[in-house]
C-alpha positions as CSV (number, residue, x, y, z in Angstrom):
1,M,-34.4,-5.1,11.8
2,K,-31.0,-6.2,10.7
3,T,-32.4,-7.9,7.6
4,I,-34.3,-4.8,6.6
5,I,-31.2,-2.6,6.9
6,I,-29.2,-5.0,4.8
7,N,-31.9,-5.2,2.1
8,V,-32.2,-1.4,2.0
9,L,-28.4,-1.0,1.6
10,L,-28.2,-3.6,-1.1
11,F,-31.1,-2.0,-3.0
12,V,-29.4,1.4,-2.9
13,A,-26.0,0.0,-3.8
14,L,-27.3,-2.0,-6.8
15,N,-29.3,0.9,-8.2
16,F,-26.1,2.9,-8.9
17,S,-24.5,2.7,-12.3
18,I,-21.5,0.5,-12.9
19,N,-18.3,2.3,-11.9
20,A,-20.2,5.0,-10.1
21,Q,-17.0,5.7,-8.1
22,S,-15.0,6.8,-11.2
23,S,-17.2,9.8,-11.6
24,G,-19.0,12.3,-9.4
25,F,-18.3,13.1,-5.8
26,G,-17.3,10.8,-3.0
27,I,-16.9,11.3,0.7
28,G,-15.6,9.1,3.5
29,L,-12.9,8.4,6.0
30,V,-9.1,8.0,5.8
31,F,-7.1,6.3,8.6
32,G,-3.4,6.7,9.1
33,E,-1.3,9.8,9.1
34,P,-3.4,11.9,9.0
35,T,-6.8,10.5,10.1
36,G,-10.1,12.3,9.1
37,I,-12.6,13.0,6.5
38,S,-11.7,12.4,2.8
39,A,-13.4,13.6,-0.3
40,K,-12.8,13.1,-4.0
41,L,-14.3,14.9,-7.1
42,W,-13.7,13.4,-10.5
43,N,-13.2,16.0,-13.3
44,G,-12.5,13.5,-16.1
45,N,-12.3,9.8,-16.8
46,T,-8.8,9.5,-15.3
47,T,-8.3,12.7,-13.3
48,A,-9.7,13.9,-9.9
49,F,-9.3,16.3,-7.1
50,Q,-8.8,14.7,-3.6
51,G,-8.9,16.5,-0.3
52,A,-9.1,15.9,3.4
53,I,-9.8,17.6,6.7
54,A,-7.9,15.5,9.2
55,W,-6.0,15.2,12.4
56,S,-2.2,14.7,12.3
57,F,-0.8,12.6,15.1
58,G,2.8,13.1,14.0
59,K,5.4,15.6,15.0
60,N,2.8,18.4,14.7
61,D,-0.2,17.1,16.6
62,A,-2.8,19.3,14.9
63,L,-5.5,19.9,12.3
64,R,-4.4,19.3,8.7
65,L,-6.0,20.5,5.5
66,Q,-4.8,18.9,2.3
67,A,-5.7,19.0,-1.4
68,D,-4.3,16.9,-4.3
69,Y,-4.7,16.6,-8.1
70,L,-4.6,12.9,-9.2
71,W,-4.0,11.0,-12.4
72,H,-5.3,7.5,-12.6
73,F,-3.7,4.7,-14.7
74,P,-5.2,1.4,-15.8
75,G,-4.6,-1.3,-13.3
76,L,-5.8,-4.8,-12.7
77,E,-9.3,-6.0,-13.1
78,I,-10.5,-8.3,-10.4
79,A,-13.8,-10.2,-9.9
80,V,-15.5,-7.3,-8.0
81,G,-14.0,-4.3,-9.7
82,K,-10.8,-2.7,-10.9
83,L,-7.6,-1.6,-9.2
84,P,-6.2,1.5,-11.0
85,Y,-3.2,3.1,-9.5
86,Y,-2.7,6.8,-9.2
87,L,-0.1,9.5,-8.9
88,G,-0.7,13.1,-7.9
89,I,0.6,16.4,-6.7
90,G,-0.8,18.5,-3.9
91,T,-0.3,20.5,-0.8
92,S,-1.2,20.4,2.8
93,V,-1.4,23.0,5.6
94,T,-0.9,21.8,9.2
95,L,-2.4,24.3,11.7
96,A,0.0,23.7,14.7
97,D,1.8,26.1,17.0
98,E,3.7,26.9,13.8
99,L,2.0,26.7,10.4
100,V,3.5,23.9,8.3
101,L,3.2,24.0,4.5
102,T,4.0,20.8,2.7
103,A,4.2,19.8,-1.0
104,R,2.8,16.3,-1.4
105,I,3.1,13.5,-4.0
106,P,0.4,10.9,-3.3
107,I,0.9,7.4,-4.8
108,G,-1.8,4.9,-4.4
109,V,-4.2,2.1,-5.5
110,D,-7.9,2.6,-5.7
111,N,-10.2,-0.4,-5.5
112,Q,-13.3,0.7,-7.5
113,F,-16.2,-1.8,-7.2
114,F,-18.3,-2.6,-10.3
115,N,-21.7,-2.7,-8.5
116,L,-21.2,-0.6,-5.4
117,P,-20.8,3.2,-5.1
118,L,-17.7,2.8,-3.0
119,D,-13.9,2.9,-3.4
120,I,-11.3,1.7,-1.0
121,F,-7.9,3.2,-1.3
122,V,-4.4,2.9,0.1
123,E,-1.7,5.5,-0.5
124,V,1.8,6.5,0.5
125,V,2.6,10.2,0.3
126,P,6.1,11.5,0.3
127,G,6.2,15.2,1.2
128,L,8.5,18.1,1.4
129,N,7.8,20.6,4.2
130,L,8.5,24.1,2.9
131,I,7.5,26.2,5.9
132,P,8.7,26.8,8.6
133,D,11.7,24.6,7.8
134,V,12.6,22.5,4.7
135,D,12.3,18.8,5.7
136,L,11.2,15.5,4.2
137,N,8.3,13.5,5.5
138,I,6.1,10.6,4.5
139,D,2.4,10.0,5.2
140,A,0.3,6.9,4.6
141,G,-3.4,6.1,4.7
142,L,-6.2,3.6,4.1
143,G,-9.6,4.9,3.4
144,V,-13.1,4.3,2.0
145,R,-15.5,6.7,0.3
146,Y,-19.1,6.6,-0.7
147,F,-19.9,8.1,-4.1
148,L,-23.1,10.1,-4.7
149,K,-24.8,9.8,-7.9
């Protein structure tokens, strides 16, 4: 059974076009602050929208919704893919006892595989809370997304 599952997964993965994860729509998980479901929609060769529905374990232990616009820059090419870095701007809303509105600046690296419809990303996100109080914060996450054709 294990061999059948591995063969099916390899067949599906290898039938996607090269760099499938730098176009289209991807969905997956992000772990860190916050932890939850992550999605990415490419709208050009180097630009994308990124969002998450996640749980924040920080000061405001609550549901968080976030959306970012990202610009990707050429990075390193490695044996299995490429590693572009990205910079973005976005916002998040934390639904705690008090609503928290934050301006975000995601900075990250995105491992895009040549022959797999996956990306693995790591990011650090400095933020400025705007509501209810003005305050600086920083988030970080590690995630993986599967890209649909």
